[in-house]
N, C-alpha and C positions, 0 to 999 in steps of 0.2 A: 239652428235647425237646418237640416239638409233637404234639398229638393229631390223628388223622386227621379231616378235615372230613366231615361228613355232607351228603348232598344236601339242600339247603334248599328245593328246588323243591316246590311243593304239587302233589300228583297231581290230574289232571283226571279225575273219576269219571263214567263213562257207564253208565247202566242199560240193558240190552238184553233185551227180551222177544222170544223167538223160538218158532216153532211146530214146526219140524223141524230135524234136524241141519244145521248150516251146511255149505255147500260151500266149496271154496277161493275161488271167485268171491265168495261172501258175505263171507268173512273179509277178502279184499283190499279190497273196496269199503268195508266197515265201517271198517277201519283207515285207508283213504285219506281218510276224512272228517276225520281228526285229524292228518294229516301235518305241518301247519304249526305245530302247538303246540310250544312250548318245554318245557312241563311233561310229565312222564311221564303216560301215559294208563293208567287202570285200567278195564277192562271188567268189569262185573258182569252175568254172563249168567243169565237166568232161563228155565227150560224147564218148562212145565206138563206134568204127566202125568195121565192119566185115573185115576179111582177105579174099580177092577175091579168092585166090587159094583154101582155105579151103571150102569156100561157094560153089564154083563151083564143087569141088570134091564131096561134100556131095549131092548137087543137082543132079549131073550126076549119082551118085550111086543109089539114090532113083528112078530116072527116068528109067535107063536102065541097071544098074549094069555094068558088065565088057564089055558089047557090045558098050558102048560109050567111045570115046577117050577124054582125057583131052585136052582142048584148048592149043595152043602154048603159050609160055611165053610172047610174045608180046601182045596177047589178054588178058591174065590174068593181065599184067601190065597196059593195058589201062583201064580195068574194075576197078582195084585197084585205079588208079589215079582218075577215075570218082567218086568212093565211097568216097575217101578222100576229093575231091573237094566239093561234096555235103555235107559231114560232116562239113567241114570248114564253108560253107555258113550257115548251120543250127546253128552251134555254134555261129557264129557272130550275127545272128538275135536274138538268145536267150540272148546273152550278152547285146545287144542293148535294148531288152525288160526289162531286169533286171535293167539296169541303168535308163531307163525312168520311171519305176515304183517305184524306190527307192527314198530315201531322197537325198538332194543335195550332201551329202558326201558319197553316195553309189557308190562303184566301183565293176566292175566284170571283170574277166579275165577267160580264158578257154583254154582247150586243148582237143585234140582227143587222144584216146588210142586204140591200137590193143590188149592190154594185157587183162587178166582176169579183168572184171570191179571191182570186190570187192578188189582184190589185188591192182589195180591201185588207188582205193579210199583210201585204207589204206596207201599207199605210199604218196598220196596227203595230207592226214590229218597230217601225220608225217612231211612232207616237209614244209608245210605252218604253222604248229602249230594250226590247226583248233580247235576251241572250240566246234564245233558240225558238224555233217554230216547229210545231207538230201538226201534221195533217192526218185526220182520221177520215177515211172514206170506205165505201164499199168497193169491191173490185170492179174496174171498168176496163176489161181486156182490150177493147178496140182503142180507146184513147191512150191507154198505157203503152200499147204497141207502137203507136205513132208519137209517143212522148208529148202529148198535148193535155195529159191529165194534170190535176192540180199540183201534185208533187213535182213532176218534171218541170212545169212552168215556174213553180216557186223556187226550185233550185237555181234556175237561171236568173231570177229576179232578186232574191233575198241575199243578204250578205251575212247570214247567221246559219249555224247548223240547222238542217231541216230533216225531220224524221217523218216517214210515212207509215202509218199503221192501218190495219184493216179493222173497221168497227165491228163490235160484237163477236170478236174472235180472239182466242187466247194467244199469247206469245208463242206457246209451243206449237199450236196449229199453224200459225203464220210461218214459223221457221221451218216446219216440216213440209209445208206446202200441201197439207192435208185438208185444210178448212175451206170455207167459202171463198176466201181470197186467193186460193191457188189459181195460178194462171195456166191456161192450157197452151200458151205459146212458149 
């Protein structure tokens, strides 16, 4: 009696840092980048979430300076829990879209991070042995101009090919410079 053979193909690991919940277009385009691979593709999604206390402190500082008091820890904790819950839901929907758009052997997993997004991406690339990193963001003209955006920072930090895509925008619109991600600079 022979034992069943296991799939000896090595997975192709892709680390994906994204800023907001993926759309069906994002998932289709992302998985289309790896259609020609014979090996199964594993997408490792990373979604940053804000720290409630820091966000509230910044917002209150902008609104009223020292005149406004910081909410109590219970309120901050409730807001933080809501942020994490919404992040988990967005992450899960994004994972589901990637799996639905990919080949039969495509898998996706994901995590939220409160850490610096580029540092978290670098850690993820190292931890999973990713062959490439993809960063999906909205257009940030100011930070892109000064090369402090996620993609520019990642290119300096990572030792794998890094691709930057504009979320919710087709490849054609991105390459033509006609979509939302078109830079005025």
